[in-house]
N, C-alpha and C positions, 0 to 999 in steps of 0.2 A: 504493500500499498505506500504510496506517493504521499508525504505532507508537505506542507508549503510553509516557511516560517515568516513571522514579522516581516525581516528583511527585503522577505522577494517581493511581496505588496509595496513596502515603500520604496523600494526600488525598479521596482520595474510597474506602476500604478499608472503611470501615464501614459506612457507607450499601451499597456495593455485595456487600458479605457478608454481612448483614443482608437484603435481598433474594435474593441468592442462596439463605443457608441456609433459609429461610422456603421459597422454593418448592421445594428440593431434597426436606425431610420432607414438602411436600404430595403431590408425588407418590409420595415411599417411602410415605407411609400409603395410599395408592389399593392400590398393590401387598403391602405387606410384611403386611398385616392380611387376607391372602386366605385360599386355603383350607386351608391348613397349620393354620394359627394357630386359625382358627375352628373344623376339625374337634378340635383339642385341647380348646379355650376350652370349647367344648359338652359334652365329659367331663366338665369340673371342673364347669361352671356347672348340671349337671342338663338340659341342653336335649338337642333333637330333632334328627336331620337336618333336617326344618323349619326351627326355627330358626336354623341355621347360614346359609341364605338369606337369612335378617332379619338376620345379624349383619354384612351386606356391603350390603344396600340402606337398611337404618336409615343408613349412611354416606352411601351415594350418592345418594339420593333431596335429602335436605338438603342435600347438598354444592351439587347439580345447580341446586336452587331458589334456595339463598341466592346462586345466583352473581350472576342476577337482579337484585337487592336493593342490592349493593352500591354501583353508582356512585351509586342516590339518596341512601344512608347516605352516600357518602365528600363529594357536594355540601353537606350539612346538617352534618355534624358534622368534617368536613374529616377529610384521607386521613390525615394522623399519629396522631388518637385511633383512627382505625378502624384501624391496625396496630398499635396497642397494644391493642385490646380483642382482633381476632380470635384473633391467638396465645394470648391470655389464657384465651379460652374454649376453646380445641384444646387448650391444655395441661389446663386441667380435666378436659376431656373424655377424657384420654391415662390420665391421674392415676386417673380412675374406674374407667376399664374394668380397670386394671392390677390394684385391688385387692376388683372384684365378683365376689359370691358366687352370685347369682342371674341367671340368663339373662336376664331381663327389665329387671333394672337393665345389667347391659350395656348391652343395645338402647338403652335411655334414654342412655347415656353415648357411645354411636355418634353415636346422633343430636347431641348436642352436638358431638362431634368434625367434623362435616361441616358443621356451621353454622361452626365457626371456620376447617375448612379452606378455606374456600369466601371467607372475606375474607383467608386468606394469597393464595390462589390470585390470587386478580382484582388485588389490588393488586403483587403481587412479578409478574407477568406482564406489568403495564401499566408497571410503572417500570423492567423491562429491557429491554420493548421502546418505549421512547421517552420515558418519565419521568428515566430517566436523562442525558439531556441530547443534545442532536444529535450533538457530537462524538466521545461516545461511542457511537453508536447502534449500531454493528458489532458492538463487543464485546457489548452487553447482550446482542442476537438470539442472538450464537452463544451464548451460555450459556444464552439460555433453549431452545434447542434442542437442546442438547446434556445440559442438565439432565434435560429433559423426556423424552429417550429413557430416560437411565440410568436416572429414577426408575420410569418405569412399564416398567422389564425386569427389575431388580433387586431388584424387591420379593420375587417369588416365591421366589428362593433363598436371599436374606435372609434372611425367614419361616421358611422349610423351615430351615435350617441353625439357627437360633436355637431355633425350639420345641424342634426334635429332640435338640440336646446342650444345652440352658441350660433356659428355657421361657418358653410361650406369654406372660405377663405382662411379663417384662424386655422384650419388644419394645415395650411402650406404655411401660413408666418411664424405657427409654433414650429414646424417642425426645420422650417429657416433657423430657427434660434437655435433651436437646439443642435442643431447639425455645425452654427456654428461657433459651439462650446467644441465641439470635437475638433472643429477644425483648429481650434486655439490651443489644442493641449497636443495635437499632430506637430504642426508647427513647434513647439516647446520641447516636446520630449522623444520624439519619431527621430532614431538616431539617422544621421545625414548617408549618402552615399552618391558616388559619382558614378554616371551614365558612362554610354561608350560612345563619345562622336560621331566616333566610324563605323558604328551600326548603321546598315542599310534599314532605311523605311519599306517594307513590303509595301504599297502603294497600290501594284493593279491586283493583286492576292485581294487586298480589303475594297477594293472595289467589286471586285467579281462577288465577292460576299453578299455583300450591299446590294447588287443589280441581280442576284439570284435568289438569294433565301429572304431580303427583305422584300422587294418586288411581289415575290412568289405570295408571303404574309400580308399584304398590302391588297394583292388581289384576290385573296381570299373573302376581304369585307367588302371589294368592290362587285366582285361578283353576286355578292349574297343582297346589294342591294340596285343589283341593276338585271337581275335573271338571267347569271351567270352564262350559257354561251346563245343567248339570245342577243347580246351586249357585245360590239364588234371592240370595245374598249376595252374589255375585260380579256378575249381572245388576243389581242395587243400584248396584255400586260403578263399574260401566264405562258404565251409562248416565248416573249423577251426573258422572262425571268429563268424558264427550264433552260434556254440557249446557253445563258450566263453558270447556271449551276453547273453545267455539265461541261463549261470550260474551265469552272474553279476544280472540278475533281479531276481534270488533266493535268492541270498546273499543280495542284496540290500533289499529285502522281511522279509529275516529272521535274522539278522544280525544288530549291527549297522552299519549305512551307512559312506562311504566317507565323504556325505557332510550332513551339519547339519538338520537334518529335520522337524525342524523346521519352515523353509522358505517356505516351501512348503504347510503349513499351511495355505497362505496370498491368497486366492482364485483369485484375481487380479492379483497376481504377478505370480501364476500358468498359466492362462489364455493369460497373456500380453507372456511369453514365448513360451506358444503355438503358439500362432499366430504371434509372429515375426518370430519365426526359418521357420513355414510355409509359410509365405508371403515373407519371404526373399529368401527363396528357389528360388522360383517361378522367383522374382525380378534380381537372379544372372542368371538366365538365358537369357536374355536378355541383361546383363553387358556382357556374355561370349562371346557374338558372335558379340556383334557392333561394334567395334572395327575391326577387320579382314575383315567384310561385307566390311565397308569403302574402307579399302585397296585394298582387292579383286575384289569388283566391280564396287565401284564408283571413283577407280581410288587415293586415297588421300596416303599423304604419313605420317610417324611419327609425323613430325610438322603441318601438317595441319588439321590431324584431330583430333589434340589437342584443337583447338578453339571451336567447338560444345560442347565440353564436360566441357570447362570453362563453357558456358551459363550454362548447365545442373547444374553445382557443385554451381552457381550463385544461380538460383532457389530453390534448395533444400534447400539452407542454409537460405533465406533468407524468405523462406515459416516457417520452422522449427522455426525462431527470432519471428513470430508473435506471438509464442508460449510458447515462452521461460518465464521462471517464474525468476524473481530474478534481470536478465541481463534488460529485457525489463518490465517497469515497466507498459506498458500498453497491456499487452499480454490478449489473448485472450484464451477462454476455460477454463475456473478456474474449471469444479467440471466435474467427469468420465464420466457423461451423455452428457457434449458437446463434449469431448473428444473425446468420442467413436463413434461419429456420422462423427467427423471431418476423425477419424483414416480409416472408413466405404468409407467413399468418396472416399480416397487416395488411397485406396486397390482398389476400383470401378477404379477409374479414371487411375488409371496404367493397369487395366484389358483394358479397352478399348482403350488407347492410343495404347498397344502391336498388339492390333488387328488391329489399324490401320497402325503398322509400318509392317503387315503380307502382306498387300495389296500394294508390291512391286514389282520394275522391274528390270533387270539391268541398266536401265536407271534412277534410282535411284537420285537426286541432292543430295547435302550438304545443301542446303536452306530447303527444306523439311525436311530433318531429324534433324538440328538443331532447326526446331519449335516441332519435336515429342521429342527431349530430351531436352528440358525444359519443356514440359507439364510434361513428366515422374520425372523430379525435381522437380515440383509443388506439385505432388501426394506423390513424396518419403517424402519429408517434413511432409505431412499429416501424414504417416504412423506411424512417430516419435512419434506420439502422445502416440505412445504403451508403449515407453518408459518411459514416462513421469507417464504412468498408473500402469507399471510395479514397478516402485520405492514410488509411491507415499504412501504406508501404511507401508513397511517393515521396521522395527523395525531399529536402527541403529547400533547393531552392531550383524545385519543378513546381512547387506549390504556389503561386503566383498563376503559371499557366495551367495548371490543373484546375484551380477556384473558377479562374474564365473561363474555362470548356465546361465544368460542372455548368455553371449560369447559365452559358449559353445558350444548353440542352431543355432546363427547367423554362427561361423565357420564352426560349421560341415555342415549346410546349403549349403554354401557356396561350401565347398567340394563335398557333394554330387552333386550341380546343377553343376560343373566341369563335373564330371564325366555323369551325365547325357546327358549333352549339346553335350558331345564327342560321347556317344550313340546314339543318336539323327542324328548328322552329319554323323556318321558310316553309319546308316539305309539310308538316307536320298541322301547319293552317292554312293547307290549300293555297299557297303563293304569297309572294311578299304583298303588302299593299300598295306600291305601286302598280303590279296586277290587276287587283281587285278594282282600282279604281279608275283603269283605264276601261273597263266595260260599265261604269257607270255615269252617267250624265244629271245634271241637276233637275231636269225635266224628267226621268224615271217615274215611271205608275208606280214602281215598287217601292220608293221611297218617300213616298206622300206621308204615308201613317207617320213616318221618322221626322219628316222637316217640319211638317205642321205644327206642333206641338213644340219645336224651337222658337219658328218663325214668328210666334206669339210672347215669344220672350227674349228674341235677340231682334236688334234691328234691320240688319241686312243679313238675316239667318244663316246657313253655310254656306258659302259656294267652292263649286266641286276643286277652281283653281287652289283654294288653300285648305284642303282638307288631309288629315295628316290620319298618323295612327292612332290620337286623342280620337280624333274624330270617330273611330270604329269604335271605340269604347263607348263612346256618347251613345252612337247608335244603335248600339246590343252589344251591351256590357255582358250579358249574360252568355251570350257567344264568343265574346273577347275570351271571359273565364273559362269555358268548358274547353276552348282552342289552347289556352294554359296548360290545363291540366293534361291534354293528348298530348302536347311538344313536353312537359315532363316527365309522362313517363316514359315516351320515347328516347328522352336521353338519359333515363335513370336506368332502363333497360337497358343500353348499350354500354353504358358504363361499367354496370355490372358485369356483363357477361365476358367485355375487354379485360375487367381485374382479374376474375377469375381465372382467365387461360393465363394473362400475368403474373400468376400468384408463382409459377415452376421457375422465372427467372431470376429469382436472388440464386436458386443452387447452380446455377452456371459457375459463379464462384468458385475460386481453387484453393484450397486448403493450403497456409504456410507451410514450409518445408524448411525446417532446419538443416545449416548446411551441415555435413561431416567434421567431425573436427580432424584435426591434425594431429598424428603422434609427434612430438618433437625429438629430432633424431640425439642421440645420448652423443 
């Protein structure tokens, strides 16, 4: 059992606190600025339901793409300099979003947040998983996984409470203030290092990643909003992105890659990153639909649906704490063998809970859904054993690159899950609102029953050129409610079956083998 004296905390509290705070804020921002804040921000900024999708993707897509470039920049300019620049960009993005008065300006500052958050995530993850030093590697890994679980789960409830009782702008302003504190600690305490000015920056590979994976992620949103292959613009985006993805893999196989290839020689790291990406893709399908379902079907407000998510966050964080080395001296699952068993149980259990959630109706209760979220939280915590296995044998000098690769997969999975979730919802409700509106005119006889009462209450009534998703809910709220239930069932069922299948993935990990001892010569 490793113990830490007071001298450890006194001599390392600065760099440890700085890395911990940056990492915490990076994960919280991913969830905190989710559904509740975006729905409210959309109303204040004059946005549409389509804009709220871009509010999230404008952060996630640049975050994922920039993660692949951090290692290259650190080699050239040094980790200390990048650790100062990254949070500074993040702070500007947060303050800009807090004071934005226009939807497009807000989206621009969200892009800036994603770029800054990528630097924070890669450096903080690398620092805690190896850069902190070998004697303290366990406590770093323990802080990493517990912080990951807490930040990834508490965001929804924290955003909902803040948005409902205070203001969505306060979320960004408050996080900017906290991040500024971490930024000061980094400047004061983080050890300086020198970069290599002669290090070449691989702009071409970075361009191929952005043009390939980035535009492909954007095309998922555009396709869902413009009826997929019925839109020539979507076809152009898809073709352009696929060509660049192919070119990226050609360059990756034939030229010095953007990322250090040594990180991929650790088979357990490669397996963990693949597992986490696929598992979290399915997990995010559930997270994308539950808040909206609770509002549309169960009748919650942003303020009331936050409470069930508090229990979800507590269950997830408490579960992974049982496995966290360093910060929990009695942690369980100390070998890859036991960790992969627990990870498999968590993945399989999450799938079963998702199928339980699929057996729902419009009469679903908050109490039942809270129990389901607690079950999801416990399983989510077990799944985070994959992170412990990912960094178990990665050398300290490669942890920043490994952290970037890992976060690229998780954020790309979240972006993909959002696009797929929207597509499933579109199919479940028999076409998007654009298609529905194209067959309806203001003088349609079938609408007289719905428009006549509205004309008595509104000066001009509802004109077809101004109809939106909100109009559908006004015209036939019951139909919208039932459509939401169908979409929820479809996505929960898909998630359940995917994760039950993915339950075997953790067993692909290989056991660590001790090297044979050499008998010294006499």
